[in-house]
PAVO-574439 format. One record per residue: residue number from 1; residue in three letters; x, y, z of N, C-alpha, C in turn. Coordinates in steps of 0.001 Angstrom, whole numbers, padded with zeros to 6 digits. Layout:
<recs>
rec n:NUM&res:ala&nx:X&ny:Y&nz:Z&cax:X&cay:Y&caz:Z&cx:X&cy:Y&cz:Z
...
</recs>
This chain:
<recs>
rec n:1&res:met&nx:000803&ny:-001179&nz:-000003&cax:000000&cay:000000&caz:000002&cx:000860&cy:001270&cz:-000002
rec n:2&res:lys&nx:001920&ny:001211&nz:000767&cax:002772&cay:002360&caz:000854&cx:003373&cy:002704&cz:-000486
rec n:3&res:thr&nx:003773&ny:001740&nz:-001252&cax:004349&cay:001984&caz:-002568&cx:003319&cy:002588&cz:-003517
rec n:4&res:ile&nx:002092&ny:002164&nz:-003402&cax:001040&cay:002716&caz:-004294&cx:000827&cy:004181&cz:-003931
rec n:5&res:lys&nx:000791&ny:004472&nz:-002615&cax:000632&cay:005855&caz:-002195&cx:001835&cy:006703&cz:-002667
rec n:6&res:gln&nx:002999&ny:006109&nz:-002529&cax:004193&cay:006846&caz:-002967&cx:004155&cy:007062&cz:-004471
rec n:7&res:met&nx:003750&ny:006036&nz:-005201&cax:003658&cay:006146&caz:-006667&cx:002632&cy:007212&cz:-007054
rec n:8&res:ser&nx:001504&ny:007216&nz:-006412&cax:000471&cay:008197&caz:-006757&cx:000944&cy:009604&cz:-006375
rec n:9&res:tyr&nx:001707&ny:009703&nz:-005257&cax:002261&cay:011003&caz:-004857&cx:003257&cy:011507&cz:-005922
rec n:10&res:phe&nx:004151&ny:010628&nz:-006368&cax:005139&cay:011013&caz:-007383&cx:004449&cy:011390&cz:-008692
rec n:11&res:ile&nx:003425&ny:010624&nz:-009049&cax:002689&cay:010946&caz:-010298&cx:002017&cy:012315&cz:-010172
rec n:12&res:ser&nx:001403&ny:012585&nz:-009035&cax:000740&cay:013900&caz:-008858&cx:001772&cy:015033&cz:-008858
rec n:13&res:arg&nx:002981&ny:014768&nz:-008268&cax:004033&cay:015771&caz:-008282&cx:004521&cy:016043&cz:-009711
rec n:14&res:ile&nx:004674&ny:014965&nz:-010460&cax:005135&cay:015111&caz:-011860&cx:004115&cy:015902&cz:-012661
rec n:15&res:lys&nx:002834&ny:015606&nz:-012469&cax:001785&cay:016342&caz:-013179&cx:001795&cy:017817&cz:-012742
rec n:16&res:ser&nx:001986&ny:018026&nz:-011450&cax:002037&cay:019407&caz:-010935&cx:003213&cy:020155&cz:-011562
rec n:17&res:leu&nx:004384&ny:019509&nz:-011600&cax:005543&cay:020141&caz:-012219&cx:005346&cy:020386&cz:-013700
rec n:18&res:gln&nx:004705&ny:019435&nz:-014367&cax:004429&cay:019607&caz:-015799&cx:003509&cy:020818&cz:-016007
rec n:19&res:asn&nx:002487&ny:020939&nz:-015150&cax:001570&cay:022076&caz:-015259&cx:002316&cy:023399&cz:-014987
rec n:20&res:lys&nx:003222&ny:023382&nz:-013999&cax:004005&cay:024594&caz:-013712&cx:004940&cy:024905&cz:-014873
rec n:21&res:asn&nx:005547&ny:023858&nz:-015467&cax:006441&cay:024043&caz:-016594&cx:005691&cy:024646&cz:-017769
rec n:22&res:ile&nx:004462&ny:024142&nz:-018003&cax:003642&cay:024677&caz:-019088&cx:003309&cy:026127&cz:-018795
rec n:23&res:ala&nx:002951&ny:026418&nz:-017535&cax:002654&cay:027798&caz:-017147&cx:003876&cy:028680&cz:-017321
rec n:24&res:asn&nx:005053&ny:028179&nz:-016876&cax:006299&cay:028960&caz:-017043&cx:006602&cy:029205&cz:-018530
rec n:25&res:gln&nx:006384&ny:028184&nz:-019318&cax:006642&cay:028320&caz:-020748&cx:005680&cy:029329&cz:-021366
rec n:26&res:lys&nx:004436&ny:029349&nz:-020904&cax:003451&cay:030300&caz:-021389&cx:003892&cy:031728&cz:-021049
rec n:27&res:tyr&nx:004326&ny:031951&nz:-019781&cax:004811&cay:033269&caz:-019388&cx:006067&cy:033641&cz:-020143
rec n:28&res:trp&nx:006936&ny:032691&nz:-020357&cax:008157&cay:032942&caz:-021139&cx:007799&cy:033378&cz:-022553
rec n:29&res:asn&nx:006846&ny:032706&nz:-023189&cax:006424&cay:033077&caz:-024550&cx:005846&cy:034504&cz:-024578
rec n:30&res:ile&nx:005029&ny:034832&nz:-023565&cax:004480&cay:036181&caz:-023497&cx:005586&cy:037201&cz:-023336
rec n:31&res:phe&nx:006563&ny:036909&nz:-022457&cax:007716&cay:037806&caz:-022255&cx:008524&cy:037950&cz:-023538
rec n:32&res:ala&nx:008778&ny:036839&nz:-024230&cax:009576&cay:036894&caz:-025460&cx:008877&cy:037713&cz:-026527
rec n:33&res:met&nx:007557&ny:037568&nz:-026669&cax:006815&cay:038336&caz:-027645&cx:006862&cy:039837&cz:-027299
rec n:34&res:gly&nx:006738&ny:040150&nz:-026003&cax:006828&cay:041538&caz:-025589&cx:008189&cy:042125&cz:-025886
rec n:35&res:leu&nx:009230&ny:041333&nz:-025638&cax:010592&cay:041777&caz:-025909&cx:010791&cy:041996&cz:-027417
rec n:36&res:leu&nx:010254&ny:041115&nz:-028217&cax:010348&cay:041236&caz:-029685&cx:009651&cy:042489&cz:-030158
rec n:37&res:arg&nx:008454&ny:042762&nz:-029625&cax:007717&cay:043976&caz:-030011&cx:008494&cy:045224&cz:-029616
rec n:38&res:ala&nx:009028&ny:045236&nz:-028422&cax:009786&cay:046411&caz:-027955&cx:011010&cy:046642&cz:-028835
rec n:39&res:thr&nx:011676&ny:045558&nz:-029236&cax:012845&cay:045666&caz:-030103&cx:012456&cy:046251&cz:-031459
rec n:40&res:met&nx:011327&ny:045767&nz:-031986&cax:010874&cay:046247&caz:-033296&cx:010516&cy:047739&cz:-033219
rec n:41&res:val&nx:009823&ny:048137&nz:-032150&cax:009456&cay:049554&caz:-032006&cx:010693&cy:050408&cz:-031895
rec n:42&res:leu&nx:011692&ny:049969&nz:-031132&cax:012921&cay:050702&caz:-030987&cx:013665&cy:050832&cz:-032324
rec n:43&res:phe&nx:013683&ny:049741&nz:-033089&cax:014328&cay:049773&caz:-034393&cx:013629&cy:050753&cz:-035329
rec n:44&res:ile&nx:012315&ny:050706&nz:-035379&cax:011542&cay:051603&caz:-036261&cx:011757&cy:053051&cz:-035829
rec n:45&res:phe&nx:011714&ny:053316&nz:-034541&cax:011914&cay:054675&caz:-034030&cx:013292&cy:055190&cz:-034399
rec n:46&res:ser&nx:014322&ny:054359&nz:-034228&cax:015683&cay:054819&caz:-034567&cx:015828&cy:055030&cz:-036051
rec n:47&res:phe&nx:015196&ny:054237&nz:-036875&cax:015256&cay:054393&caz:-038326&cx:014679&cy:055727&cz:-038737
rec n:48&res:phe&nx:013490&ny:056068&nz:-038202&cax:012851&cay:057334&caz:-038560&cx:013597&cy:058530&cz:-037995
rec n:49&res:ser&nx:014152&ny:058411&nz:-036811&cax:014887&cay:059546&caz:-036259&cx:016167&cy:059776&cz:-037046
rec n:50&res:phe&nx:016805&ny:058721&nz:-037564&cax:017991&cay:058876&caz:-038410&cx:017620&cy:059584&cz:-039703
rec n:51&res:asn&nx:016485&ny:059235&nz:-040310&cax:016068&cay:059887&caz:-041551&cx:015786&cy:061361&cz:-041322
rec n:52&res:val&nx:015154&ny:061700&nz:-040185&cax:014851&cay:063093&caz:-039889&cx:016133&cy:063889&cz:-039710
rec n:53&res:ser&nx:017109&ny:063333&nz:-038986&cax:018355&cay:064064&caz:-038772&cx:019124&cy:064232&cz:-040075
rec n:54&res:ala&nx:019059&ny:063225&nz:-040969&cax:019718&cay:063364&caz:-042261&cx:019062&cy:064460&cz:-043100
rec n:55&res:gln&nx:017737&ny:064557&nz:-043012&cax:017046&cay:065607&caz:-043773&cx:017361&cy:066987&cz:-043223
rec n:56&res:gln&nx:017495&ny:067081&nz:-041896&cax:017817&cay:068379&caz:-041327&cx:019220&cy:068828&cz:-041728
rec n:57&res:lys&nx:020149&ny:067919&nz:-041870&cax:021489&cay:068290&caz:-042294&cx:021478&cy:068787&cz:-043741
rec n:58&res:glu&nx:020631&ny:068183&nz:-044584&cax:020566&cay:068636&caz:-045967&cx:020070&cy:070065&cz:-046081
rec n:59&res:lys&nx:019181&ny:070477&nz:-045160&cax:018620&cay:071823&caz:-045199&cx:019632&cy:072874&cz:-044771
rec n:60&res:lys&nx:020773&ny:072487&nz:-044286&cax:021779&cay:073429&caz:-043838&cx:022637&cy:073946&cz:-044985
rec n:61&res:val&nx:022262&ny:073642&nz:-046209&cax:022991&cay:074139&caz:-047392&cx:022130&cy:075257&cz:-047992
rec n:62&res:lys&nx:022789&ny:076362&nz:-048350&cax:022077&cay:077516&caz:-048919&cx:022520&cy:077760&cz:-050334
rec n:63&res:thr&nx:021610&ny:078258&nz:-051153&cax:021937&cay:078684&caz:-052506&cx:021662&cy:080179&cz:-052622
rec n:64&res:val&nx:022654&ny:080902&nz:-053118&cax:022520&cay:082356&caz:-053301&cx:023014&cy:082735&cz:-054694
rec n:65&res:lys&nx:022502&ny:083860&nz:-055166&cax:022972&cay:084418&caz:-056452&cx:023311&cy:085887&cz:-056200
rec n:66&res:phe&nx:024437&ny:086312&nz:-056747&cax:024797&cay:087727&caz:-056642&cx:025648&cy:088119&cz:-057840
rec n:67&res:glu&nx:025783&ny:089443&nz:-058005&cax:026483&cay:089999&caz:-059170&cx:027996&cy:090008&cz:-058920
rec n:68&res:val&nx:028738&ny:089584&nz:-059935&cax:030207&cay:089664&caz:-059936&cx:030607&cy:090169&cz:-061322
rec n:69&res:lys&nx:031388&ny:091225&nz:-061333&cax:031811&cay:091859&caz:-062602&cx:032911&cy:091038&cz:-063261
rec n:70&res:gly&nx:032770&ny:090848&nz:-064580&cax:033751&cay:090154&caz:-065392&cx:033334&cy:090218&cz:-066865
rec n:71&res:val&nx:034246&ny:089833&nz:-067769&cax:033937&cay:089999&caz:-069189&cx:034247&cy:088777&cz:-070052
rec n:72&res:cys&nx:035023&ny:087816&nz:-069580&cax:035449&cay:086717&caz:-070471&cx:035525&cy:085388&cz:-069731
rec n:73&res:asp&nx:035925&ny:084372&nz:-070503&cax:036040&cay:083040&caz:-069928&cx:037171&cy:082925&cz:-068924
rec n:74&res:met&nx:038223&ny:083735&nz:-069101&cax:039297&cay:083741&caz:-068107&cx:038772&cy:084320&cz:-066771
rec n:75&res:cys&nx:037902&ny:085330&nz:-066871&cax:037261&cay:085881&caz:-065659&cx:036403&cy:084805&cz:-065003
rec n:76&res:lys&nx:035659&ny:084074&nz:-065804&cax:034788&cay:083014&caz:-065271&cx:035601&cy:082021&cz:-064442
rec n:77&res:lys&nx:036702&ny:081596&nz:-065006&cax:037538&cay:080606&caz:-064295&cx:038084&cy:081208&cz:-062994
rec n:78&res:arg&nx:038544&ny:082439&nz:-063049&cax:039136&cay:083099&caz:-061874&cx:038079&cy:083325&cz:-060802
rec n:79&res:ile&nx:036908&ny:083793&nz:-061206&cax:035827&cay:084066&caz:-060246&cx:035379&cy:082759&cz:-059560
rec n:80&res:glu&nx:035180&ny:081723&nz:-060371&cax:034729&cay:080429&caz:-059780&cx:035785&cy:079844&cz:-058877
rec n:81&res:asn&nx:037062&ny:079929&nz:-059266&cax:038130&cay:079418&caz:-058383&cx:038226&cy:080214&cz:-057111
rec n:82&res:ala&nx:038048&ny:081523&nz:-057189&cax:038133&cay:082353&caz:-055984&cx:036962&cy:082092&cz:-055039
rec n:83&res:ala&nx:035809&ny:081775&nz:-055608&cax:034613&cay:081504&caz:-054785&cx:034672&cy:080151&cz:-054108
rec n:84&res:leu&nx:035438&ny:079230&nz:-054663&cax:035484&cay:077867&caz:-054107&cx:036431&cy:077799&cz:-052885
rec n:85&res:ile&nx:035942&ny:078328&nz:-051781&cax:036684&cay:078262&caz:-050526&cx:036033&cy:077207&cz:-049634
rec n:86&res:lys&nx:036642&ny:076933&nz:-048498&cax:036130&cay:075904&caz:-047590&cx:034693&cy:076219&cz:-047186
rec n:87&res:gly&nx:033800&ny:075268&nz:-047362&cax:032388&cay:075474&caz:-047028&cx:031515&cy:075714&cz:-048249
rec n:88&res:val&nx:032162&ny:076012&nz:-049401&cax:031406&cay:076210&caz:-050658&cx:031373&cy:074887&cz:-051394
rec n:89&res:lys&nx:030171&ny:074466&nz:-051781&cax:029994&cay:073180&caz:-052438&cx:030026&cy:073282&cz:-053974
rec n:90&res:trp&nx:029483&ny:074364&nz:-054498&cax:029379&cay:074476&caz:-055964&cx:029227&cy:075953&cz:-056323
rec n:91&res:val&nx:029840&ny:076354&nz:-057434&cax:029713&cay:077712&caz:-057961&cx:029602&cy:077669&cz:-059475
rec n:92&res:glu&nx:028908&ny:078687&nz:-060021&cax:028863&cay:078862&caz:-061469&cx:028593&cy:080335&cz:-061771
rec n:93&res:trp&nx:029446&ny:080894&nz:-062601&cax:029315&cay:082293&caz:-062989&cx:028755&cy:082351&cz:-064395
rec n:94&res:asp&nx:027721&ny:083158&nz:-064593&cax:027104&cay:083343&caz:-065909&cx:027639&cy:084650&cz:-066489
rec n:95&res:lys&nx:028415&ny:084517&nz:-067564&cax:029053&cay:085692&caz:-068184&cx:028018&cy:086684&cz:-068732
rec n:96&res:ala&nx:026922&ny:086184&nz:-069290&cax:025928&cay:087053&caz:-069920&cx:025220&cy:087962&cz:-068897
rec n:97&res:thr&nx:024996&ny:087453&nz:-067689&cax:024262&cay:088247&caz:-066707&cx:025135&cy:088731&cz:-065546
rec n:98&res:asp&nx:026419&ny:088378&nz:-065543&cax:027333&cay:088690&caz:-064428&cx:026813&cy:088148&cz:-063108
rec n:99&res:thr&nx:026138&ny:086998&nz:-063142&cax:025550&cay:086429&caz:-061930&cx:026305&cy:085189&cz:-061514
rec n:100&res:leu&nx:026677&ny:085145&nz:-060232&cax:027359&cay:083985&caz:-059666&cx:026343&cy:083250&cz:-058773
rec n:101&res:thr&nx:026197&ny:081977&nz:-059021&cax:025350&cay:081112&caz:-058199&cx:026250&cy:080311&cz:-057305
rec n:102&res:val&nx:025981&ny:080325&nz:-056007&cax:026819&cay:079655&caz:-055035&cx:025958&cy:078769&cz:-054137
rec n:103&res:ile&nx:026399&ny:077518&nz:-053959&cax:025788&cay:076625&caz:-052985&cx:026852&cy:076428&cz:-051897
rec n:104&res:tyr&nx:026466&ny:076772&nz:-050668&cax:027441&cay:076724&caz:-049593&cx:026768&cy:076321&cz:-048269
rec n:105&res:lys&nx:027615&ny:075999&nz:-047283&cax:027135&cay:075664&caz:-045934&cx:027370&cy:076871&cz:-045031
rec n:106&res:pro&nx:026309&ny:077539&nz:-044592&cax:026482&cay:078681&caz:-043718&cx:027172&cy:078339&cz:-042385
rec n:107&res:ser&nx:027094&ny:077073&nz:-041984&cax:027772&cay:076685&caz:-040737&cx:029295&cy:076639&cz:-040934
rec n:108&res:lys&nx:029763&ny:076555&nz:-042167&cax:031199&cay:076467&caz:-042443&cx:031801&cy:077796&cz:-042919
rec n:109&res:val&nx:031016&ny:078601&nz:-043622&cax:031534&cay:079840&caz:-044202&cx:030443&cy:080904&cz:-044232
rec n:110&res:lys&nx:030839&ny:082131&nz:-044010&cax:029907&cay:083260&caz:-044098&cx:029926&cy:083774&cz:-045534
rec n:111&res:leu&nx:028786&ny:084246&nz:-045977&cax:028656&cay:084716&caz:-047362&cx:029630&cy:085870&cz:-047657
rec n:112&res:ile&nx:029844&ny:086729&nz:-046691&cax:030751&cay:087860&caz:-046911&cx:032174&cy:087385&cz:-047200
rec n:113&res:lys&nx:032575&ny:086249&nz:-046646&cax:033909&cay:085670&caz:-046907&cx:034051&cy:085266&cz:-048370
rec n:114&res:ile&nx:032970&ny:084771&nz:-048963&cax:032991&cay:084419&caz:-050376&cx:033150&cy:085695&cz:-051212
rec n:115&res:his&nx:032405&ny:086744&nz:-050862&cax:032535&cay:088031&caz:-051554&cx:033969&cy:088544&cz:-051453
rec n:116&res:glu&nx:034524&ny:088480&nz:-050242&cax:035885&cay:088995&caz:-050035&cx:036918&cy:088196&cz:-050819
rec n:117&res:ser&nx:036730&ny:086885&nz:-050907&cax:037642&cay:086069&caz:-051662&cx:037644&cy:086425&cz:-053148
rec n:118&res:ile&nx:036477&ny:086685&nz:-053670&cax:036342&cay:087090&caz:-055080&cx:036972&cy:088462&cz:-055292
rec n:119&res:ala&nx:036743&ny:089361&nz:-054348&cax:037321&cay:090716&caz:-054448&cx:038845&cy:090683&cz:-054410
rec n:120&res:glu&nx:039396&ny:089772&nz:-053614&cax:040858&cay:089622&caz:-053542&cx:041428&cy:089104&cz:-054853
rec n:121&res:ala&nx:040593&ny:088433&nz:-055647&cax:041063&cay:087939&caz:-056950&cx:040963&cy:089016&cz:-058015
rec n:122&res:gly&nx:040382&ny:090194&nz:-057662&cax:040340&cay:091314&caz:-058614&cx:038969&cy:091555&cz:-059238
rec n:123&res:his&nx:037924&ny:090970&nz:-058700&cax:036589&cay:091151&caz:-059267&cx:035657&cy:091742&cz:-058219
rec n:124&res:thr&nx:034876&ny:092745&nz:-058656&cax:033940&cay:093424&caz:-057779&cx:032621&cy:092639&cz:-057686
rec n:125&res:thr&nx:032110&ny:092502&nz:-056464&cax:030796&cay:091866&caz:-056260&cx:029822&cy:092951&cz:-055860
rec n:126&res:asp&nx:028567&ny:092580&nz:-055695&cax:027593&cay:093594&caz:-055312&cx:027723&cy:094016&cz:-053858
rec n:127&res:lys&nx:028594&ny:093359&nz:-053074&cax:028815&cay:093762&caz:-051665&cx:030231&cy:094256&cz:-051382
rec n:128&res:val&nx:031216&ny:093796&nz:-052152&cax:032611&cay:094130&caz:-051879&cx:033302&cy:094596&cz:-053186
rec n:129&res:lys&nx:033967&ny:095751&nz:-053079&cax:034717&cay:096251&caz:-054246&cx:036019&cy:095453&cz:-054365
rec n:130&res:cys&nx:036495&ny:095382&nz:-055570&cax:037719&cay:094567&caz:-055818&cx:038949&cy:095203&cz:-055198
rec n:131&res:asn&nx:039921&ny:094385&nz:-054989&cax:041241&cay:094817&caz:-054555&cx:041917&cy:095431&cz:-055796
rec n:132&res:leu&nx:042218&ny:096718&nz:-055737&cax:042746&cay:097402&caz:-056922&cx:044083&cy:096868&cz:-057380
rec n:133&res:glu&nx:044926&ny:096457&nz:-056469&cax:046224&cay:095877&caz:-056859&cx:046005&cy:094568&cz:-057627
rec n:134&res:ala&nx:045053&ny:093788&nz:-057175&cax:044752&cay:092518&caz:-057858&cx:044105&cy:092816&cz:-059231
rec n:135&res:tyr&nx:043265&ny:093869&nz:-059279&cax:042643&cay:094248&caz:-060544&cx:043690&cy:094665&cz:-061578
rec n:136&res:lys&nx:044686&ny:095418&nz:-061132&cax:045715&cay:095896&caz:-062057&cx:046568&cy:094744&cz:-062614
rec n:137&res:lys&nx:046591&ny:093628&nz:-061904&cax:047368&cay:092458&caz:-062345&cx:046587&cy:091570&cz:-063314
rec n:138&res:leu&nx:045283&ny:091894&nz:-063505&cax:044478&cay:091083&caz:-064438&cx:044983&cy:091248&cz:-065849
rec n:139&res:pro&nx:044823&ny:090227&nz:-066712&cax:045186&cay:090402&caz:-068115&cx:044335&cy:091507&cz:-068756
rec n:140&res:pro&nx:044845&ny:092164&nz:-069777&cax:044104&cay:093282&caz:-070390&cx:042691&cy:092907&cz:-070848
rec n:141&res:cys&nx:042514&ny:091670&nz:-071294&cax:041168&cay:091291&caz:-071759&cx:040166&cy:091201&cz:-070604
rec n:142&res:cys&nx:040641&ny:091123&nz:-069370&cax:039759&cay:090975&caz:-068205&cx:039481&cy:092318&cz:-067491
rec n:143&res:ala&nx:039966&ny:093414&nz:-068053&cax:039740&cay:094738&caz:-067443&cx:038298&cy:095132&cz:-067677
rec n:144&res:tyr&nx:037436&ny:094795&nz:-066744&cax:035993&cay:095005&caz:-066889&cx:035566&cy:096432&cz:-066538
rec n:145&res:met&nx:036428&ny:097218&nz:-065892&cax:036064&cay:098607&caz:-065584&cx:036265&cy:099432&cz:-066847
rec n:146&res:gly&nx:035252&ny:100119&nz:-067239&cax:035338&cay:100906&caz:-068479&cx:034374&cy:100327&cz:-069520
rec n:147&res:asp&nx:034678&ny:100600&nz:-070774&cax:033774&cay:100186&caz:-071852&cx:034266&cy:098944&cz:-072559
rec n:148&res:val&nx:034548&ny:097913&nz:-071847&cax:034986&cay:096669&caz:-072439&cx:033789&cy:095788&cz:-072677
rec n:149&res:glu&nx:033653&ny:095263&nz:-073904&cax:032556&cay:094376&caz:-074225&cx:032882&cy:092958&cz:-073786
rec n:150&res:lys&nx:031817&ny:092228&nz:-073453&cax:032008&cay:090826&caz:-073083&cx:032470&cy:090029&cz:-074294
rec n:151&res:his&nx:033398&ny:089141&nz:-074086&cax:033907&cay:088351&caz:-075215&cx:034196&cy:086939&cz:-074758
</recs>
C-alpha cells in the first residue's frame, strides 16, 4: 500500500511540475513576444529619427545668387576658383548676366567671406569692391572697368 501511495504522490508531483512548466513556458512566450515587439518599435523609431536628422542636415545648405563683374572666360575661371573656398559646395558664374550662383554651408563659411575672396582675386561683387592691386594684375582682356565688351 505504501508503494502505491508513494507512486500516486510522485505521479501527482510530476503532473504538478508539468503544469508549472507549461505555465512557465506560457509566461516565457508572453515575455519573449513583448521583448520582440519592444525591439521592433525601438528599431523603427531609430530608423525614422535617423532619416529626420539626415534631412535636417541637408537643409543646412544655402543657394545664393549675386552679381560679380567680369567679361570673359578667363574671368569666369578666376571668379569660380576664388569663390570655391572651404564650405562652398558648388559655384557657377554666368558671363551674360554677371551672376554667380553659389551653394554653400552657412555653418562652415559666411557669405561675406565668399565676396571677399572674389574681391581679392580682382573682381567686384555687389557687396565688396575689388582689390585694386589685384585688378591691375588682371590680363588686359579681363579689365571690366570701363567700356569693355564681353567676349
